[in-house]
BAVO-797191 format. One line per field, with one value per atom (N, C-alpha, C): residue in one letter; atom name; z, y, x. Coordinates in nm, 3 decimals. Last residue first. Example, Ala and Ser with C-alpha at 12.3 -4.5 7.8 and 13.67 -1.06 7.14 Angstrom:
BEGIN
resn (S_S_S_A_A_A) .
name (N_CA_C_N_CA_C) .
c3 (0.708_0.714_0.787_0.780_0.780_0.780) .
c2 (-0.225_-0.106_0.003_-0.569_-0.450_-0.330) .
c1 (1.285_1.367_1.290_1.319_1.230_1.320) .
END
This chain:
BEGIN
resn (X_X_X_X_X_X_X_X_X_X_X_X_X_X_X_X_X_X_X_X_X_X_X_X_X_X_X_X_X_X_X_X_X_X_X_X_X_X_X_X_X_X_X_X_X_X_X_X_X_X_X_X_X_X_X_X_X_X_X_X_X_X_X_X_X_X_X_X_X_X_X_X_X_X_X_X_X_X_X_X_X_X_X_X_X_X_X_X_X_X_X_X_X_X_X_X_X_X_X_X_X_X_X_X_X_X_X_X_X_X_X_X_X_X_X_X_X_X_X_X_X_X_X_X_X_X_X_X_X_X_X_X_X_X_X_X_X_X_X_X_X_X_X_X_X_X_X_X_X_X_X_X_X_X_X_X_X_X_X_X_X_X_X_X_X_X_X_X_X_X_X_X_X_X_X_X_X_X_X_X_X_X_X_X_X_X_X_X_X_X_X_X_X_X_X_X_X_X_X_X_X_X_X_X_X_X_X_X_X_X_X_X_X_X_X_X_X_X_X_X_X_X_X_X_X_X_X_X_X_X_X_X_X_X_X_X_X_X_X_X_X_X_X_X_X_X_X_X_X_X_X_X_X_X_X_X_X_X_X_X_X_X_X_X) .
name (N_CA_C_N_CA_C_N_CA_C_N_CA_C_N_CA_C_N_CA_C_N_CA_C_N_CA_C_N_CA_C_N_CA_C_N_CA_C_N_CA_C_N_CA_C_N_CA_C_N_CA_C_N_CA_C_N_CA_C_N_CA_C_N_CA_C_N_CA_C_N_CA_C_N_CA_C_N_CA_C_N_CA_C_N_CA_C_N_CA_C_N_CA_C_N_CA_C_N_CA_C_N_CA_C_N_CA_C_N_CA_C_N_CA_C_N_CA_C_N_CA_C_N_CA_C_N_CA_C_N_CA_C_N_CA_C_N_CA_C_N_CA_C_N_CA_C_N_CA_C_N_CA_C_N_CA_C_N_CA_C_N_CA_C_N_CA_C_N_CA_C_N_CA_C_N_CA_C_N_CA_C_N_CA_C_N_CA_C_N_CA_C_N_CA_C_N_CA_C_N_CA_C_N_CA_C_N_CA_C_N_CA_C_N_CA_C_N_CA_C_N_CA_C_N_CA_C_N_CA_C_N_CA_C_N_CA_C_N_CA_C_N_CA_C_N_CA_C_N_CA_C_N_CA_C_N_CA_C_N_CA_C_N_CA_C_N_CA_C_N_CA_C_N_CA_C_N_CA_C_N_CA_C_N_CA_C_N_CA_C_N_CA_C_N_CA_C_N_CA_C_N_CA_C_N_CA_C) .
c3 (-3.773_-3.805_-3.908_-3.907_-3.815_-3.867_-4.117_-4.013_-3.923_-4.319_-4.339_-4.237_-4.283_-4.331_-4.353_-4.178_-4.308_-4.369_-3.931_-4.030_-4.169_-3.813_-3.839_-3.943_-3.783_-3.876_-3.910_-3.586_-3.716_-3.821_-3.379_-3.433_-3.571_-3.342_-3.389_-3.441_-3.247_-3.376_-3.430_-3.002_-3.105_-3.241_-2.859_-2.892_-3.006_-2.832_-2.907_-2.949_-2.672_-2.806_-2.892_-2.442_-2.514_-2.656_-2.368_-2.403_-2.481_-2.302_-2.415_-2.461_-2.207_-2.180_-2.312_-2.291_-2.156_-2.125_-2.618_-2.530_-2.396_-2.864_-2.770_-2.669_-3.209_-3.065_-2.987_-3.455_-3.429_-3.280_-3.548_-3.465_-3.450_-3.892_-3.752_-3.676_-4.164_-4.097_-3.950_-4.479_-4.334_-4.278_-4.762_-4.706_-4.556_-4.901_-4.804_-4.739_-4.917_-4.973_-4.863_-4.788_-4.932_-4.994_-4.529_-4.551_-4.697_-4.424_-4.516_-4.541_-4.087_-4.215_-4.297_-3.828_-3.907_-4.045_-3.502_-3.644_-3.711_-3.201_-3.285_-3.429_-2.868_-3.000_-3.084_-2.517_-2.626_-2.755_-2.238_-2.333_-2.445_-2.100_-2.021_-2.110_-2.267_-2.252_-2.162_-2.475_-2.347_-2.324_-2.703_-2.625_-2.487_-2.796_-2.768_-2.677_-2.671_-2.740_-2.699_-2.706_-2.620_-2.702_-2.955_-2.897_-2.804_-3.153_-3.056_-2.988_-3.481_-3.369_-3.280_-3.738_-3.637_-3.521_-4.067_-3.948_-3.855_-4.258_-4.197_-4.081_-4.341_-4.440_-4.388_-4.096_-4.224_-4.321_-3.890_-3.890_-4.028_-3.696_-3.835_-3.839_-3.410_-3.469_-3.618_-3.136_-3.272_-3.303_-2.940_-2.937_-3.074_-2.931_-2.987_-2.972_-2.852_-2.749_-2.799_-3.034_-2.990_-2.885_-3.095_-3.024_-2.970_-3.036_-3.121_-3.034_-2.920_-2.882_-2.969_-3.004_-3.004_-2.964_-2.818_-2.903_-2.892_-2.800_-2.759_-2.863_-2.792_-2.845_-2.797_-2.706_-2.619_-2.671_-2.916_-2.791_-2.703_-3.102_-3.125_-3.002_-2.980_-3.022_-3.034_-2.952_-2.834_-2.866_-3.223_-3.133_-3.012_-3.312_-3.378_-3.285_-3.143_-3.135_-3.198_-3.233_-3.095_-3.077_-3.497_-3.475_-3.332_-3.460_-3.522_-3.498_-3.165_-3.267_-3.327_-3.102_-3.079_-3.196_-2.988_-3.092_-3.061_-2.745_-2.778_-2.882) .
c2 (-0.100_-0.193_-0.292_0.102_0.075_-0.026_-0.042_0.058_0.016_-0.201_-0.138_-0.029_-0.349_-0.212_-0.137_-0.581_-0.589_-0.450_-0.477_-0.530_-0.536_-0.417_-0.309_-0.353_-0.678_-0.585_-0.469_-0.773_-0.842_-0.748_-0.598_-0.599_-0.664_-0.679_-0.544_-0.529_-0.937_-0.920_-0.779_-0.877_-0.958_-0.938_-0.727_-0.668_-0.745_-0.917_-0.793_-0.732_-1.109_-1.146_-1.021_-0.956_-1.012_-1.051_-0.900_-0.791_-0.842_-1.152_-1.079_-0.971_-1.381_-1.277_-1.216_-1.582_-1.591_-1.486_-1.717_-1.611_-1.619_-1.942_-1.906_-1.808_-1.923_-1.926_-1.897_-1.879_-2.016_-2.034_-1.683_-1.699_-1.847_-1.673_-1.701_-1.715_-1.481_-1.545_-1.561_-1.459_-1.441_-1.523_-1.346_-1.382_-1.354_-1.272_-1.379_-1.422_-0.908_-1.043_-1.145_-0.666_-0.670_-0.808_-0.706_-0.674_-0.688_-0.967_-0.855_-0.830_-1.056_-1.082_-0.954_-1.225_-1.104_-1.132_-1.343_-1.360_-1.224_-1.495_-1.386_-1.430_-1.628_-1.633_-1.518_-1.709_-1.628_-1.652_-1.925_-1.864_-1.794_-2.049_-1.959_-1.889_-2.227_-2.092_-1.998_-2.438_-2.391_-2.247_-2.483_-2.598_-2.560_-2.221_-2.314_-2.429_-1.927_-2.054_-2.151_-1.611_-1.719_-1.847_-1.381_-1.465_-1.568_-1.089_-1.182_-1.255_-0.945_-0.996_-1.086_-0.716_-0.767_-0.818_-0.667_-0.699_-0.773_-0.406_-0.539_-0.550_-0.143_-0.246_-0.389_-0.005_0.015_-0.101_-0.207_-0.117_-0.116_-0.290_-0.277_-0.169_-0.503_-0.370_-0.384_-0.715_-0.686_-0.536_-1.003_-0.859_-0.823_-1.250_-1.204_-1.052_-1.337_-1.297_-1.253_-1.379_-1.499_-1.465_-1.124_-1.211_-1.336_-0.918_-0.989_-1.072_-0.605_-0.745_-0.809_-0.360_-0.408_-0.555_-0.167_-0.283_-0.326_0.160_0.067_-0.044_0.203_0.231_0.125_0.115_0.204_0.240_-0.031_-0.101_-0.017_0.173_0.080_-0.002_0.310_0.381_0.285_0.105_0.174_0.243_0.043_-0.058_0.009_0.291_0.231_0.133_0.311_0.412_0.361_0.095_0.097_0.196_0.185_0.059_0.055_0.422_0.427_0.300_0.510_0.406_0.404_0.838_0.736_0.638_0.954_0.939_0.822_1.180_1.040_1.027) .
c1 (-5.227_-5.118_-5.160_-5.495_-5.385_-5.287_-5.729_-5.707_-5.593_-5.834_-5.704_-5.673_-6.056_-6.077_-5.946_-5.947_-6.016_-6.035_-5.856_-5.762_-5.823_-6.101_-6.005_-5.903_-6.202_-6.266_-6.172_-6.025_-6.035_-6.094_-6.091_-5.954_-5.951_-6.354_-6.328_-6.185_-6.319_-6.386_-6.363_-6.185_-6.121_-6.187_-6.376_-6.245_-6.179_-6.583_-6.603_-6.471_-6.454_-6.502_-6.524_-6.410_-6.295_-6.335_-6.678_-6.586_-6.465_-6.781_-6.838_-6.742_-6.518_-6.617_-6.667_-6.353_-6.405_-6.511_-6.402_-6.354_-6.425_-6.274_-6.379_-6.319_-6.170_-6.144_-6.271_-6.258_-6.217_-6.188_-6.537_-6.416_-6.385_-6.637_-6.664_-6.533_-6.757_-6.643_-6.679_-6.923_-6.917_-6.802_-7.084_-6.954_-6.955_-7.303_-7.323_-7.192_-7.298_-7.286_-7.311_-7.320_-7.347_-7.339_-7.237_-7.378_-7.415_-7.031_-7.045_-7.194_-6.995_-7.061_-7.067_-6.856_-6.836_-6.892_-6.905_-6.932_-6.915_-6.758_-6.804_-6.830_-6.825_-6.762_-6.818_-6.780_-6.836_-6.760_-6.872_-6.778_-6.854_-7.065_-6.979_-6.876_-7.196_-7.251_-7.170_-7.088_-7.034_-7.078_-7.240_-7.191_-7.138_-7.292_-7.402_-7.358_-7.143_-7.125_-7.236_-7.302_-7.254_-7.243_-7.186_-7.291_-7.227_-7.155_-7.096_-7.209_-7.120_-7.199_-7.116_-7.149_-7.057_-7.141_-7.187_-7.264_-7.170_-7.035_-7.028_-7.126_-7.031_-7.061_-7.054_-6.960_-6.890_-6.908_-7.131_-7.017_-6.952_-7.398_-7.356_-7.250_-7.380_-7.378_-7.349_-7.497_-7.454_-7.456_-7.531_-7.503_-7.448_-7.786_-7.658_-7.649_-8.037_-7.942_-7.805_-8.230_-8.156_-8.050_-8.312_-8.405_-8.339_-8.017_-8.113_-8.208_-7.931_-7.944_-8.052_-7.680_-7.817_-7.816_-7.451_-7.472_-7.618_-7.342_-7.447_-7.462_-6.984_-7.117_-7.216_-6.739_-6.814_-6.952_-6.636_-6.667_-6.758_-6.588_-6.699_-6.733_-6.368_-6.490_-6.607_-6.178_-6.231_-6.363_-6.124_-6.180_-6.245_-6.017_-6.133_-6.203_-5.793_-5.899_-6.028_-5.640_-5.688_-5.803_-5.591_-5.664_-5.721_-5.443_-5.576_-5.658_-5.282_-5.288_-5.430_-5.184_-5.286_-5.284_-4.866_-4.967_-5.060_-4.764_-4.779_-4.891) .
END
């Protein structure tokens, strides 16, 4: 059975240690992007993500809220995999 490159990319980065900012955001720098997840200000029981190019001011935010930190991380990593042309 062949391994899906996108799934492998997400699994690899989910399992790495995420840093925590002073504001409580979990983040990593991955292949030229700053990837972060944070609790929603209006509903702290949910999470959202931000994806920012390190070389520019271009950034993107999740339009959805997620029930857990892990779901937000998985979604932003799938988004990043798409931007990097990994997998499907």
